[in-house]
C-alpha positions in Angstrom: 23.3 -30.1 -35.8 22.6 -28.5 -32.4 19.0 -27.2 -31.8 18.5 -24.3 -29.4 15.2 -23.8 -27.8 14.2 -20.8 -25.9 12.3 -21.3 -22.8 10.0 -18.7 -21.4 9.8 -18.7 -17.5 6.7 -20.2 -16.2 6.7 -18.1 -13.2 3.3 -16.7 -12.5 3.1 -12.8 -12.5 2.9 -11.3 -9.1 -0.6 -10.9 -7.8 -2.2 -7.5 -7.1 -3.6 -7.3 -3.6 -6.0 -4.4 -3.2 -8.3 -3.2 -0.3 -10.6 -0.3 0.3 -10.0 1.4 3.6 -11.8 4.2 5.4 -9.6 6.4 7.3 -10.7 6.3 10.7 -8.1 8.2 12.6 -9.7 11.3 14.4 -7.4 13.8 12.8 -7.0 11.9 9.6 -3.6 11.4 7.9 -1.4 14.0 9.5 2.2 13.9 10.0 2.6 11.3 12.6 0.5 8.5 11.0 2.2 9.3 7.7 5.6 8.8 9.2 4.3 5.5 10.8 3.2 4.3 7.3 6.5 5.2 5.6 8.4 3.4 8.5 6.1 0.3 8.0 6.7 0.1 4.2 10.2 1.3 4.0 11.8 -2.1 3.5 9.0 -3.7 1.5 10.5 -5.0 -1.7 7.4 -5.0 -3.7 5.3 -2.2 -5.3 2.9 -0.3 -3.1 0.5 2.5 -3.8 -2.4 4.3 -2.0 -5.0 5.8 -4.1 -7.7 8.6 -3.4 -9.9 9.3 -6.4 -7.5 10.3 -9.1 -4.5 10.8 -6.7 -1.7 8.3 -6.3 0.8 8.2 -3.3 3.8 6.3 -2.8 3.6 5.4 0.9 7.4 5.6 1.1 7.1 9.4 1.1 5.5 11.4 3.8 4.8 14.3 1.2 3.1 12.0 -1.1 0.8 10.8 1.8 0.1 14.3 2.9 -1.0 15.3 -0.5 -3.9 12.9 -0.3 -5.5 15.2 2.2 -7.1 12.1 3.8 -9.5 13.1 6.7 -11.5 10.9 8.8 -14.0 9.1 6.5 -12.0 9.3 3.4 -12.0 6.1 1.3 -8.5 5.0 0.1 -7.5 2.1 -2.0 -4.3 0.3 -0.7 -2.6 -1.8 -3.4 0.6 -4.1 -3.2 2.3 -6.6 -5.3 5.0 -8.9 -4.4 6.0 -11.3 -1.5 3.6 -10.9 1.5 1.6 -8.3 -0.3 -1.5 -9.5 1.6 0.1 -9.0 4.9 1.4 -5.6 3.9 -2.1 -4.4 2.7 -3.6 -5.7 6.0 -1.0 -3.9 8.0 -1.4 -0.7 6.2 -5.3 -1.0 6.7 -4.7 -1.2 10.4 -2.7 1.8 10.3 -5.2 3.8 8.4 -8.1 2.6 10.4 -6.9 1.4 13.8 -9.2 -0.8 16.0 -10.6 1.7 18.5 -11.8 -1.2 20.7 -8.4 -2.5 21.4 
């Protein structure tokens, strides 16, 4: 008699990386920075979202980002899962709040 045993994968679920970012661009998120964000995340294989209050934007869509109406001083939450999620979130944070000293 053959015994079959089902094994469940022991892979860890992908961790969610989340960071709160204050928009520091003088003119907020207008068309140009939104386009930069879309280019930055275009080929990222994991899930990525940007939240403002009760709004959720897919950063692969310029229209989604523009609908956040994020002016200078707006707090956003950047969230990503998957490979290199931490680096992606940090990169998005730098696009939303560029270092003005550099």
